[in-house]
C-alpha positions in Angstrom: -19.4 -85.6 -68.1 -22.5 -86.8 -69.8 -24.2 -83.8 -71.4 -27.4 -83.8 -73.4 -28.2 -81.3 -76.2 -31.8 -80.0 -76.0 -33.3 -79.4 -79.4 -36.4 -77.6 -80.7 -39.1 -79.2 -82.9 -36.9 -78.6 -86.0 -33.9 -80.4 -84.4 -32.0 -77.2 -83.8 -30.0 -77.1 -80.5 -31.5 -74.7 -78.0 -29.7 -75.7 -74.8 -27.6 -78.1 -72.9 -28.4 -80.4 -70.0 -25.6 -80.9 -67.5 -26.1 -83.5 -64.7 -26.3 -81.8 -61.3 -23.2 -83.6 -60.0 -21.2 -82.1 -62.9 -22.8 -78.7 -62.4 -21.7 -78.7 -58.7 -18.1 -79.5 -59.8 -18.2 -76.6 -62.3 -19.6 -74.2 -59.7 -16.8 -75.2 -57.3 -14.2 -74.5 -59.9 -15.9 -71.3 -61.1 -17.7 -69.7 -58.1 -19.0 -66.7 -60.1 -20.5 -68.8 -62.9 -24.0 -68.0 -61.9 -23.4 -64.2 -61.8 -25.4 -63.3 -64.8 -26.2 -59.7 -64.0 -22.9 -58.4 -65.4 -23.2 -57.0 -68.9 -20.6 -58.3 -71.4 -17.9 -55.8 -72.5 -18.1 -54.7 -76.1 -14.9 -56.5 -77.0 -16.4 -59.7 -75.7 -19.5 -59.2 -77.8 -17.3 -58.5 -80.8 -15.5 -61.8 -80.4 -18.8 -63.7 -80.0 -20.1 -62.0 -83.2 -16.9 -62.9 -85.1 -17.1 -66.6 -84.0 -20.8 -66.8 -84.9 -20.1 -65.4 -88.3 -17.3 -67.9 -88.8 -19.6 -70.8 -87.8 -22.3 -69.5 -90.2 -19.8 -69.5 -93.0 -18.2 -72.9 -92.2 -20.6 -75.0 -90.1 -18.7 -78.1 -91.0 -15.9 -77.0 -88.7 -18.1 -77.5 -85.7 -17.1 -80.5 -83.5 -19.1 -82.6 -81.1 -19.0 -81.4 -77.5 -17.7 -84.9 -76.4 -14.6 -84.3 -78.5 -13.9 -81.1 -76.6 -14.3 -82.8 -73.3 -11.9 -85.6 -74.3 -9.4 -82.9 -75.3 -9.8 -81.0 -72.0 -9.2 -84.2 -70.0 -5.8 -84.6 -71.6 
């Protein structure tokens, strides 16, 4: 998968571009991926908040997305 990080004028990541072929594969594996009308449960929001705080405290722990994809392929 060849993704591209989209950045704002300050170089901060604002999104990810996924080639359409890869998106179709993802949609086949996760048919409800486009169902965005469901509100997240509070426990899910809490986990996200905890992870964001951890990243804010230790940004050097972030890894490139390509490293994740390599790990997932194994």
